[in-house]
N, C-alpha and C positions, 0 to 999 in steps of 0.2 A: 504493499500500500504505499502511495507517494508521501502521505501526511506522516510516515514513520521513518523516512530517509535519516533522520537523526538520531534513531534508536538503535544501539549495537546489536540488536538480535531481531529475527524476524516476527512479525505480529500478524496473526491471522486466526480465522475459524480452524485452520488444520491443526492447530496445537491444543484445541480443546480437547480434554480428557487424557492429555499426556501425564504421564505417571513418573516420578523420580524417585528411584530407589534410594536406600540410605547410602549405599557405597558411591552413589554417583552425585549426592548432594554437597553443596557448598555450605549452606547454612539451612537451617530450619527454624522458622518463625511461629510461633503458638505451636499447637499441636497437642499431644495428650502428656508430654511432660512438663508443658509450661500453664500455669495458673492464670498469669497476666495476659490476657489477649481479648480482642472485641475489634469488631468492624460496626461503624454507624453512620448512618447518613441523615443529615438534618437540614431542613428548609429555613433558610433566615432571609430577613429583609435585604434587599438589594444593596442597600448601603454598607451592609457589613461585610460584603463578599469582594474579595480582590480576585478579578477573574485570572485563572490560570496559575495561580500562587500554588506552590508545593512546598511544604514546610517540614522539616525533620527535627523532631524533639528527640535527643539521645543519639546513641552511635549508630553511625551508618553501616550500610552493608559492607563496605572496604575496611571497617574497623572491627570487624566480627572475626570471632577464631572459626577456622573451617571446621565443619563437623558437629558443630555446636549448636544447640537450640537457645532461641532467645525469645522474650515476651515482645507482643506487637500490639498495637491500636492502629486503627485506620479510621480516619474521620473525613468524612465527604460532606462539605457545606454547599448547598445550591440555591440559586435564587432564581426566579422568573414570575412574570405577572400573572402567570395562570397555576402557579405551583402552590400548593398548601401542603400541610403537614400530613394529610392522608397518603400523601404520595411518597412519603418517606422510605416506607417499606419497599415500595416499587424500585426506587432509586438504588438503595441499599442492595437488593438483590442482584442487580446488574454488576456490582463489585466482582462478584464470583465470575461470572461469564466473562468480563472483560479482562481479568487478569490472567483468566486461563487462555486468552488469546496470545499470549508472550510465551515466545519459544523458550523452553527450560524454565519454565515458572509455573508450579503446579500449586493451585488453591483449592482446598476443600473445605466443606461446611460454611457455616455463617454465624452472625452474632458472636456470641462468646465461646463459641467451638472452633473458631477458624484454625487451619492447619495449611501452613505454607512451605513449600521446599524449593530452594532456586539452585539448579545444576550447576557442576563444576564447570562444564561447557560453557553455559550462558555467561558465567562468572569470568571466565577467561576472555570471552569475546567482548567483554567490556560493562556487562550489566553488573556493575559494582556499587550502585547507589539506588536509593529510593526515588532520585529526581527523574530518571526517563520512566520508570514504572508510572510515577504521578501524572507524567506527560501523557503516556498511553490511556491512563484513565481519562484524564481530562479531554482529550481529543475524542473519544469514542463517546463519552457522555454529551459533548457538544453536537458530535455528528449524529449521533443515533437517537438522542432525546432533545428534538429542537426546542420544546418547551422550556429546557433549561437555558437561561440566558447567561448566567454566571456561575461558575464552580471553582472551589479552592479544595485541596486535598492536603490533609497533614496525616504522616506517619509518626508514631509515637514509639520509642524503643526504651525509653527511660522508665523503669520500672514503677518509680513513686508517681510519676506524672499520670501513667496507665491505671494505677491504683485509686487515684484522686477522681479519673474520668470513668472509671468501670461502674459505679453505683449509680451515676444519672445515666448510663448506657442501658443499664438492665431495667432502671425505672422506665425508660422510653420503650423498651421492648414490651415491658407487662402492661403499659397502657395500650399499646395497639393491639397486644392480645386480647385484653378486657373489652376493648372497642369491638373487634372481630366477634369475640365470644357472644355479644349482645345482639348480633344481626340473625334473624332468620331467614331460609330460603326463599320464602315467598315475599318478603320485604326488598329483594332486589330483581332488577330486570334483566341483568347479564349474568351468566356463568364464564368461567374461563377455562383455558386449556394451558398446560405448562408441557414442554417438550425438553426441559432441560437436562433429564436424565439419559436422553436418547445419545448421549457420547457414550455411554457403557450398556444402555438397554435400548437398542435401534427400535424397538416396535413400542416402546411404552410412552403413554400420553396420561397425563393425571387430569381429570376434570375436577374444576375448583369452585366449591359455592361457599357460602359463609357456614353451612353447618358440616360441610366435607371439604377440608383444606389439605393439600399437601404439605410435605414437609418443607 
């Protein structure tokens, strides 16, 4: 893709579903051995967003020891004239798909269960910072979701800062879930389909309703 010429690895849907084994990984971010991890999307007023800004709080990838697992928080803050808080979960779920477009970058799960591995080959090609990863997220959000007019992305690897933000993130997840639990199928006009699992289950489709929602 031409908009990724300055990214040191390839970016495209062909990398969705790529798996990185432990022996092939440079670093692990989040995952089962790390308690401090989350990813969160927030809709903010336009004036609070610096469009395209990528911030790193804590050690960058190049400063991490090979083969080690580290804490990670990902915060995507978006603004747009037609955006509201009801779309935060939709924006947040896109993080999973977009990060999996990056060659040598494996992203699993969501919310407070994220599990990411960066491959050694991708690291050796120059993917040694969160900066290009943030650029990929930014460009895909702006290109594929035109209702997003501004977006800024923050990567947090400082454990103390992640712990500070974690409580608020969990409260946001719980508020969304409570709202969804209050809806009944007969109260809505549309159901949705989800095919994200088709990267490893090609014939699978989830039908999502207020009372029957997918993972």
